[in-house]
N, C-alpha and C positions, 0 to 999 in steps of 0.2 A: 750220207756220202756226198750228196749234192751240196749240202751246206758246207762241208769241209772243203770241197773244191772251190766254192764261192769265196770262202774265207781266205784260202791260199792265194786266189787270184787278187783279192782286195789288198792283201799284204804285199804281193808282188808289185801291183800298180802303185801302191803308196811308196814303196822303196824306190821304184823307178822315178817317181815324181820328185822325191827328195834328192836323188842323185842329179837329175836334170837341173833342178833349182840351184843346187850347190855349184854345179859346173857353170851355170849362167852367172851366178853371183860372185864366183871366185875372183874374176878380174877386178871387180869393184872392191872386194875385200882386200886384195893385194895392193891396190892403189892406195887405199886408206892406210894400210900398214906401212907402206913405203913412205908415205907423207910424214911419218913420225920417225924417220931415220935421217941421219946426216948424209951428205952427198957421198962420202967415202963408203958408208955402209950400203947405200943404195946400189952402187955399182959393183959391189963385191960378189953378187950372185943371189940365187934364190934363198930367202930367209924369211920365215914367218914370225920372227920375234923382233919387234921394233925396240929401239933404244929408249923411246919415250920422249925424245927431244922435240921441241916445237920451233926450232930455229928456222925450218923451211917455211912455216906459216908466217913468222916474223919477217923473213926475207921477202916473201911474196907480197905482204902488205906494204913493206917499205918500198918495193920496186913499183907497185901499181896500186891504184886506188880501187880496191875490190868493190866497195859499195857503189861506185859510179857504174861499173859494169853490171852489178846486180840490179840496180835501178833500171838500167837500159833493158835488161832481159825481162824484167817484170812488165815494164810499159809495152814493150814490143810484143811479147807473147800474149798478154791479156788484150791489148789493142787489136792484134790480128785475129784473135779468137772472137771478140765481139763483132768485128767487121765481117768476119766469115759467117757468123750466125745471122747477121742482119741480111746478108745476101742469100744464104742457104735455106733459111726457113721458108720464105715465099717460093723459092725454086723447088724445094722438096715437096711443098704443099701442092704446087701445080702438077708435078709429075706423079704424085701419089693419088690425087683426087680428081685431076682433070687430064688424064693421060691422052696422048695421041698415038698415031701409028709409029711415030719417030721417037717416042720417049725412051725406049730401051736403047736405040741407036745413040741418042744423045748421052745417056748415062755411060755407055761403053766408050764413047769418044772422050768424055771427060776423064774417065778412069785411064784411058790409054795415054793421056798426057803425062801421067805419073811414071810411065815406062820410058820416057825420053830422057837420055842423059842430060843432066843440067849443064854440063860444059858445052853442049851443042848450041845453046842459046846464050852463052855467057857474053859474047861480044855485043850482039844487038841489045841485050838487056842493059849492059854497062853503058852503052852509048845513049840509050834512052834516059837512063838515070842521070847521066852527065848533062844532057841537053835540058832536062827539066829541073836540074838543080837538086836532085834527090840523093846524090851520093853522100854517104856518111851522115844520114839523117834518120831520125826515128820514124818519121812519116814514110819515107821510102822503104825502110825495112818492114814496117807494118804492112804496107800494101803488098810487098813482095811475098812475105810469108803467108798473107791471106790468099794470094793467088796460088801459091804452092799447095796449100792444104785444103783449098776449097773443094776440089773433087771428092776427097775423102769425107769431108763434112757433109756435102750434099748426099753422097751415097748412104752414109749412116743415118741421116735424118729421113731420107726416103724410105729406108728399111723400117725405121720405127713408125713413121706415119702410116705405112701400109697396114700395120697391125691395128690401127684405130678404125672402128666401124664407121663407114661413110654416112650411115643413117643418122649418127649423132650430129654431124655437120649439116645434114639436110634439115634436121629438126631445128637447128639454130637459125638457118636461113628462113624457115617458115615462121619463126618467131620474130623475124625482122632484123637479124644480125647482119651487119655489113661484112664485106670481105675482110677488112682489117679486124673487126670485132670477132669474126669467126676464127681467125688465126691467133689473135692475142688472147681472147678470153675463153675459147673453147679448146682449140687444138693444142696450144702451148702448155696449159696446165695438165692436160692428159698425157703429154709426152715428156714431162719433166725428167723422169729417169733417163730417157734416151738423150735428151738435150744436155743434161748434166754430164753424162759419160762422154758425149761428143766434145763438150767444152774441155773436159779434163784431158782427153786424148790430144786435142788440138794444142792445148797449152804445152803438153809434153813435147809434141813434135816441133812446135815453134821454139821452145827453150833449147832443144838439142840441135837445131839446124846450124850447121857449120859452114857449108859450102858458100852460101850466099852472104852470110853475115861477115865472113872474113874478107870476101872480095868486094863488097859494096860499102864497107866501113873502114875507118882508120882509127879515129880517136873519139869523136863526139858521140856517136851512136853505137859504139862497139859494145856488144853484149858479152856474156861470160864465155861463149865459145871463142871469141877473139881474145879474151883474157887468157885462156889456156894456151892458145897458139903463140902468144907473146913470149912464152917461156921456152920457145924453140929458137935458137940463135945460130949464127954461123960458127960460133965457137963450140957448138955441140949441144947435146941435150942434158939438162940438169935434172936428173930423174927425181930426186927428192922434192925439189921446188915444183917440177911439173906435176908430180903426184899431189902435192899440197894444193896447187891451183885447181887441179881436176876435182879434188875432194870438195873444195869450197864451191865449185861450180855445180856439182851434181847434188850436193847436200840439200838445198832447198826443194828440188824437184823430187828427190827420194822421200823426204819428209812429207811433202804434199801427197805423193802417191800412197804412202803408208797409211795416212789418216783418211784418205778418200777411197781406199781399195774396195770397201763394201759398196759404195755408191757406183764406182766404176764397173764392178762385176754385175751389179743390179741393172745398170743401164745397158751393158753389153748383152745381157740375156733378156732384155725387155722384149716381150712378145714371143719368146721362145716356148713358154709353157702357158697354155690357156686353161 
């Protein structure tokens, strides 16, 4: 009896999980389907059968240089991730292995900055970027996205580092390891799953950031989020072209997420089971 109840519960949870997954994925699927329609078909209403035309992709590539936007997205997302790790690893080490009475307060304060509406600081950030010559530059966007995602990166690494026994680091110090050697040669190899998942998550967040990338760039450093926005015009929305641009923008990150899902799940559950 108990086994039958458990089986029914498992089946029910599996069905519920599939339904939720399909609901979440459906907008992406419909965007991909719409990208293979003509503009006339795209505005006719809900239809899951594409005509198979690629004219929208040809028009998108003719109107904008996709590879320029793609290269900007790659450089900015990877650059901001590496810079964030360079700052976050020592910060998380300090909070995990040398905490003070204010450590939890600092962590909460950092996390609270993510709750502030971005538009509230748009004007001062824009003026700072203008005065320092960082508008429409890869360096400027890299720094901006680093600062945006840094609280999450520090929080995640702090959580992973706390699962590592401090006695191992103490043993390394007794063997003569310097602070830098302790972090690089002892701590980092042990936290590879956590660091890898943090990197993947930060790349995804940086890749998908639209608010700041659209407002701090125009042409030179514009990433794929600005590439999508460029297909919204005063004449109206061209749904097929917009869908094609969106598909081209999300395809690289979807493929990366698909191939790295095991590493991402492993890192997110790092330390959960001992």
